[in-house]
N, C-alpha and C positions, 0 to 999 in steps of 0.2 A: 629589318627582319622581325624585330619584336612586335612592331605595330601590325605587320602582315600576319603574324601568328595570332595576335589578338582579334583581328578582323576575321580570320579563318575560324577561330573558336566561336565567335559570335554567330557566324553563319551556320555552324553546326549545332548550336545550342537550341534546345527545345524551348518554345515560348513559356516563360515562367507562369503566366496566367492561364495558359492552356493546361498546365499541370495542376495549378492551384485550384481551379474551379471544381474539378472532380473531387479533390480532397476536401474542399469546403462543403460540397454537396454531401459527402460522406459524414462529415462532422455535424452538419445540420440534421442529418438523419438520426444520428445518435442523440441529438438534442430534442428529437421528436418533431422536426419540421421538414417538409419536402415540397418540391415544386409541383404545380398543377396548372395546366392551361385551361382557361375558362373562355368560352365563346360569349362575348357580350351581345353582339348582333352578327348576322351574316357578314363576313368580311372583316370583322373586328375581334381580335383575340388578345386577351391579357394573360400574362404569366403571373401567378401568385405563388408565394411560398406560404404554405398553410400547415396547420397542425396535422399530425399523422392520423388523428381520429376522423378527419374528413373523408367521407365516402368517395369512391372513385366517380360516382355520379352524384355530386353534392345536392342537386336540385331534388333528388328523391331520398335524401338522407334524413331519417328521423333522429339518428344518433347525433347529428350535428347540432340540432336544436337542444338536445339534452345537455351536450357539452357547453353550449352557450350559457346555460343557467348556472353551471358549476364553476366556470372560469371566466373572468372578464376578458373581453376581446380588446386587443391593442393592435392598431394598424400603423405600420411605419411607412412614411412617404419619403422617398429619396430625393436627393438633389440632382444636379445636371452632370456632375463629373463621373458618375458611375451608376450601375444598376442597383436594384434594391438590396440584394443580399450582400454585395460587396460593401455598400454604404453602411448597412446596419448589422453586420455580422456579430460584432461584439455585444450589441444590445440584445439580439435574438438569443444568443447563448446564455446571457444573464437572466432573461425573463421568461424563456419558453416553458419552464417548469410550473410557474405560478399563473401565467397568463396564456390565453389563446392568442398566439402571435400570427399576424398576417402581414406579409411584405409584398405588395404589388410592384410589378415593373410597369412604369408608365409606357405609353405608346412610343415605339421606336427605341426602347431600352429592353435588354434582356429577353428578347424573343417576342415581345408584344408588338402587334402590328395592326394596321387598319388600311382598308382601301378607300376610306372616306377622306375628304379634303380638309376637314376641320383640324385646327391646330391649337385652339385656345385652351387656357387652363380650365375653363368651364367644361370643355369636352373631356379632358382628362378626368376631371372630378366626376362627371357623369359615368364614364366607363368604370372607374374604380368602385363607385357606389353600386352600380348594377352588378359588377362582379362579386362584391361582398354579399349582395342580396342572394345571388345564385349559390353562394357558399353557406348560406344560412345565418349570416351575421345580421342581427336585428339592432343592436346598440354597440357602440365602440368608442374608445378614446383614440384620437389621432395623434401621432407624433410626427411632425413634419420638419424637415431640414431644407432651408433655402427654397428652391423651386417647389419642393414638396410642401412647404408651409403655405405657399401661395395657392397651390391646388387644394390644400386642406381647408383654407379659409373659404374657398368656393364650395367645397363639400358641406361645410358647416352652414353656409347660407342657403344652399339649395336643398339639403337633406337634414333638417334639424331633428327629425325623429331617429335618424341613424347615428348622427354624431352627438355623443353625450358630452364630450369635453375635448380639449386640445392641449398639447404641449408643443410649443413653437420654438424652433432653434434657428437663429440667424436668418430671419426671413422678414417679409412685410406682408401687409394685407393685399397689396397690388403694386406692381412695379411701374409706377408713374414715371413720366419722362424726367421729372426733377430728381426723384430718388435714383433713377437709372444713371442720369448724367453725373450726379455727385459720386456714385459708386465707381463708375468708369474712370472718372478723373483721379480718384484715390489710387486706383491700381494701374493707371497709365495706359488704358486701352480705349480705342474708338468705338468698339461694339462688343456686345456679349459673345457673339459667335467667334470673334477674333480671340477672345480669352478662353472660352469654354470648349471651343473646337479647334485646338491647335493643329497646325500643319507641319510641325517639326518636333523632334525629340526634345529640343531646347524649350519649345513651347509647353510641352507636358511638364517639364521640370518647373517652369515659371508658374504654371497653373497651380501646382501644389505648394510652391514657395510662398505665393501670395495668399493661399488659403490656410496657412498654418502660422503659428507663432514662431516656432523654430523648427525648420525642416531638418530632420537628421540626414546624415550622409547616406545616399542611396546610389548604388552603382548605375552607370549610364545604361547598361543593358536592361535594367528594370523599366526605366522610362521608355526605352525602345520597344520592349514587349508590351507595355501598357498602350503605347501609341498604336501598335499593330492590331490590337483586339478590342479596344474600348471606344473607337470613334467611327462605327458604322452608321448607316442612315444619315450621313452628314447633311444632305439636302433637306430631309424632313426635320432634322434637329434645328437647322437654321430657321426653318419656318416656325417651329415651336417658339424660338427665341424672339422672332419678329412679332409673333402674336402676343407675346408676354408683356411687352412695353405698351402702355396706354397713355393718352393725353391726361394731364392733371384734371382737366375739366370733366373728363369722363369717369373719374373715380367718385363713386358714391359710397359713403361709409355704411357698411352693412350692420344691421342691428340684430344679429343672431343671438340667441339666449345662452349659448354655452360658455362655461368658464374656460379661461385661457391661462395657461402657465407659460411664462417666457424663460427659457433656459439658454444662455448665451455664452459664446466665447468672448471673454473680456477684451481680447486683443484682435478681434475680427476687424479687418479694414475694409471688407466688402460691404457688410451691413454693420456699422459700428455700434457701440453701446449707446450712443446718442440716438441712433435709429431705433434701437430697442426702447429707449425711454419715450420717444415720440409715439411708437406703437402702443405703449402702455397708456399714454394719454388718450390716444384715439379710441382704445377699447374701454376706457373708463373703469367702472366697477366690475366689469367682466374679468379683468386681470386679477388673479389671486396673488401672484408673486412674479417678480423679475429677479432671477438669480443668474449671476455671471460666474464663470469659471476662469480663474486666473491662469496666465501662461498658456492660453489656448486661442486659436484663431477661428476661422469660419468652419473648418472641419473638426470642431471640438469633440464630436462623438468618436472620432478616430484618433485624434491627437492625445486626448486624455480620457480614454474609455472608462477607466475604473472610477474616476471622479464623476464623470457624466452619468454612469450607470447608478452610482450611489444617489445622486440628486434625482434622477428619473424615478428610481424605486420609491424614494420618499414622496415625490409628487403623486405618483400613482396610488400609493397607500392613502394619501390625503383625499384624493378623488374618490377612492373606494368608500372611505368613511362618509364623505359628503353624499354620495349616491345612496348609501345605506340608510342614512338619516332621512333622505327624501322619500325612500320607499316606505319606511316606517311611518 
């Protein structure tokens, strides 16, 4: 009888995230950030979270360019487990007052869609860069987590005049088969879609358990609600993951000029601290610092947000000083 009552309660319960998203939207509005759909090309639309100052028709907004000169632009690129604002909510709240914060949703996340067949990180990079251009962003610092870091490296390579610098968290320049295979072996999965697109509530729990240092107790209905709302466009997302992994022989080390800061979860088992050290070697003198945060896994920005935000603010301050010296 008790279990039947629990099941009945679950059926009657409103989805937690369906309630939380409007609350988060209201909170972001108070912080001066709101969502805006941007048409990249006919048939391709990206959702961005943008500063309130952005005009409703950003391509015709002179006010946008004025604001770009008074506040540095920071663009947050999300990973694969959630959309942009869910991933970066704590960082947006911490930085929106001092910086012009932009949070795009990649294609097939958070309302962003396309009728084109491209699924590569290069195409994601192209869409984000075009969207930022339409929003009046001329120069920016990218902050990329996991999948977002890979897209960020493509943006830095393809659009050096747009990307001024990068902060990379728990990511790689490209997901080669050797890096992919080692990561999957560590977490015990055969493919990234099996891990990142779970088909059960238990799979959602395992997704977060492996992505954190110590997952706190979370009631099962939260995983159930997450499962119900966060895994749409499954076919397209599987295609994104297939397009992400490349042969080792096809990887060419890009020589983009931007400075890169590496900010890592010390206990990440997906892209370990050794992966970060190898990335630092690959980037050479472009890497200013590799900083790790203890007792934090792959989702370090959510697991230890206050420590992550403190480190990120220090990095951005350093970048501002560097850019200021170059301008002088």
